[in-house]
N, C-alpha and C positions, 0 to 999 in steps of 0.2 A: 699541445699538438694541434695544428690546424689542417683539416682536410676539407676539400671542396666536395660538397655532396649535391645530389639532385634527386628528384622524385617527390611524391606526395605520400606522407605517412598516413596510416589508417588501415582499418580492416576492410577487405573486399570480399564479397560473396564468391563462393566457388563457381566458376563458369563451366558450362558444359563443353564448350570448345575454346581453344586459345589460338589467336592469330599470331604466328611467329614471324618476326621481321629480322632480317640479318642486320647486324650492327658492325660497321667498319671501325677498326681500331688501328692505331699506328704501330702494328707489329702482329705477331702471332699470339693469340691469347693462350695463356697457360693455366693461370689460377684466377679465381674470383673470390673476393672477400667483401662482406658488407657489415656495416655497423649502423643500425638505424637507417637514416636516409643517405648514407654514404656508401659508395662503391669503389673498390680498388681493384684494378685489373693488372695482374702480373703478365708480362709479355716477353717474348724474345724478339728483339728488333731486327731490322734488315741486315745488320752486321753480325748477327748471331750472339749478341750481348743481352744480358738480362735487363729488363726495363719495367717501369711502373707507370700507369696513367690513371687519371681521374677525369670523369666527365665534367666539362665546363661549358654550360649552355648546350649548343648544338655541336660542339667540338670536344677535343680532349686536351687536358693539360698533362704534359709529360713530366713526371717527377724525376729529377736527376738521380741516377743510380751510379755510384762511384766504386768500381772494382779496385782492389789493392794488390791482387795477385793475378798470375796468369790463369789460374783455374777460375777465378772470379770473372774474368773476361768472357768465359764460355759457359758459365753456370746457367742451368735451367732451374727455374723455381720449383722446389719440392713442397714448400709450405710457407704460409704467411699468417701473421696474427697482427691485429690492431688493438692497442690498449691505450687508454687515456693517460696512463702513468708511464709505461715503457715505450710508447710510440709504436712504430712498425718494426717487427722482428721477422726475419725471413731466413729460410734455409735454401741454399742452392746446391745443385748436383752437377758435377762434371766427371769425365773419365780421363785418366792419364797415367803416366808412368809406363815402364816396360811391360807390365802385366795388365794394363788397362783397368786398374783398380778405380773404385769410386773415390772422388775427391770432393769433400763436403766443405761448403763455405757458409758462413753465418753473416747476417746483415742487420744493421739497425739504423733507424732514422725517423723522419716524420714526413709531413706533407710537403716540406721544402726540399729534402734530399734524403737518400738512403745510402749508407756507406758500408762496404765490407769491413768486417772485423777479422783481420788475419789471426789465425791460431796455429800453434805448432802442430806438426804432423800427428803427434800422439794424442791430441785432444779428441779427435774423431776417428783417426786411422791407425796405421801400424798393424802389427801382427794380431792384436786383439780386437781391432776395429770391426764394427758391424755396419749399420746403416742408420740414417736419420729419417724420421717419418713425419713429425709434426712439431708445431710450436703451440704451447698452451699458455694463454694469458690468464693465469690464476690470480685470485685476490692477493695471495702472498708474494706474487712475483711471476714474471714470465719464465718458462723453462722449455727446454727442448726434449723431445722424446725419441728414443731410438733403441738400438741393441748393442751389446758389448759381450765379448767372450767371457764366460764364467767357468766355474769348475766342472759343470756337467753339461755345458752347451752354451748357446747364446742366451744371455739374460736380457730382460727389458731394463733399460737404463734411462736416467734423466740427467740433464746438464743444466746447471744454474750459474747465473752471471755473478762474477766477483771482479769488480773493476771492469777491465776489458777482456777478461778471460772467462771462458765457459768451462766450468769444473764439473766433472762427472761424479755423481754420488754412488757409492758402492751398493750393489744390489745383493751381494752374497748374504745368505741367511735371511732374506726378506721374501715376501710373496712374489716379488718380481723375478726371482732367480729360477732357472731351469733345474730340474732334477732328473735322475735316471728314469723316473716314472712319468715325467711330463715335461716336454720341451715347449717353452713359452714363445709366443710371437706377438707383436704389437702392430696395430694399424694406425692408431691416432689417439687423440685425447681432446678433452674440453673441460673448461672450468665449471664446477657445480658447487654452489654454496661458497664456503670459505676454502674449499679444496678443489679437487679435480677428479675426473675419471679417465682411465686409459682403457682402450678396448682392443681385443685381440683373440687369441686362441691358445689352447694347450693341447698338444698332440701327445697321445699316449701310445707308445710302441706295443707291439704284440703280434700274434699270428694274424690278426685283423686290426690294422691301425684304426684308432678312433681319434676324433678331434672334438674338443669341447669349446663352445663359445664362452668367453669369460670377459669380465672387466675387473679392473683394479681401482679401488676408490681410496682416496687419501690425499697425501701431500707431504708437507714438511715433517709431520709427526709419524709418518710411516704409511704403508699401504696394506689394504685387505683385499683378498681375491673373492669375487662373487661369481659363481657359475650361473650362466643365463639359461633359463628353461628352454629345452630343445628336445623334441621327440625325433631323434635321428642319430646316426652314427658319425656324420661329418658335419660339424657346425663351426661357424666362425663369426665374430663380430668385426666389421670392416670399416665402419664409419660412425661418427657421433656428432651430434649438434646439441646445443644447450640454449635455454632461455635464462640461464643464471641459477635457477633453483632445481630444474629437472633436465635430464638428458634424454634425447632420443637416439637410440642405437640401431644401426642398420647392419644386416648381415645375411647369412644364408644357412639353411639346414638341409642337407642332402639335395642341394641344387635348387631349393625354393627360397624366394625372398622372404626374409623374416625380420621382425622388429621387436624392440624391447624399450621400456622406459625405466629410469631409475632416478632417485633423488639423492640428496646429500646424506640421508639416513634411510633405513628400511631396505627391503629386498627389491630385486628387479621384477618387473611385470612384463608379460608378453603383450605385444601389440598385434591385433588382428589386421593384417595387411591383405590387399587383393592377391590372389594366387598368381605368381609370376615365376617362370622357370628361368634360371640363370645358367649359362654355359660355364664350364670350368674356367675358361680363360677370361671371363668377364671381370673387369675391375670396377667395383661399385664406387660412384662418386659419393662423398659424404652428404648426408641429408642436411636440411636447414630447418629452422623454426622461425616463423614470422607471425607476429600477432597471436602467439599461442598455438598456431597450427603447424603441423609438420608437413614437409614437402620433400620429395625425393625424385630423382630422375634415373630411370633404368633403361637398359637397351631393350628394344622391341623389334626383332628381326634386324634389318639394317638401319632402323631409325630409333626413336626414343619414345618413352612414355613417362608422363608425370604421375606420381602416386601422391594424391592430395588428401589431407585430413580435413574433414568438414564436421558440421554439427551432428550428422547422422552416421559418422564413421569415415572410412577411407574409400576413395574412388580413383579411377584411372582416367587421365586426360591425355590427348595426343600431344606428344612433344615435337621438337624440331627434328629435321632430317639429320641422320648421322648417328654415330656412336657417342653417347654422352660421357663427358669426363669431368665436368664441373657444373655446379649450380649455385646461385646466390639470389637473394631477393632484396630489391629496393622498391618498396611499395609505390605504385600498385603493380609493378612488373617483376617477373621472374627472368633471370638471365641464365642461359645455358651455353656451355661450350661443347661443341660436337666435332668429331673427326669423320670425314668422308673421303675415302680413297687418298689418304695422306694429307688432305686439306683441312685445316682447323678453322672453325668459324664461331663467332659469338652471335647469339640470338636473344631477342627480347620479346616477351609476350605478357600481356596483362592476364593474370591468373585469377 
């Protein structure tokens, strides 16, 4: 796979202030993904179609995106992953049908083009269908993460490629299945070591509902559930990043920003983050790890703040204006997508 990249690799010292500059892109930015010194921007173009672009000098190179179905024509990117073996794999979301149900599309390609892989309705939809949340480029192969109806509620599920077909693996009887005592939900995943971690929550019913932040670690050989340390009643893990060997998990406990770390073995550890309050309707952007340092962007009033890991711990830096929805790093710059009054913008700042 050949991807055009830009930027200068290397570690930079944490800055006390960041100068944010708006970056014009050929469409509305939706998703950001980076791999080393390469940046991929998922967009919705002026015709409402999904698109991809890569910086090329002072301009952008648009990667041809080829829909094969009507829902592919109107899909909005939900997830993207870049892998040297499997190339670019993406999930798109559209709404259609008499009942306005979710219509999921899956895409594959490389830096030259990305093409929709049509699937039969029952692959992701139908009466038992749930939702798709992420693409994980694990060492054993790229897979999709979502939910599917099980015996006791919605189960966490994974889909794996067989030829041109994505095949769901059964979750019944595994740690990914819901039970009467605990309903599982998933937010995303990331590769760690030879396997992967999935992050989410388990909701326990009762007179006073409680929710535990959890992750599932494993892969082809099965999954184990690990409860994340949380001093509170309502906790959830909502985003994850990896540097290959260890994962940084971002979430909340009783409305406070919370973090954890976990490796391919051993138990999870709490990360002491700056104290930030999160409204119930806030959707956290997944964190990133760059040069061994964690970085997250969180809402701050009507704007955003960067939560940055340094040699002496974590600190807060001013982010770009608007509600943050995505972050990526191509050294020496951080890139953030924000939304202000319905307008979506991409920002760049040396961090």
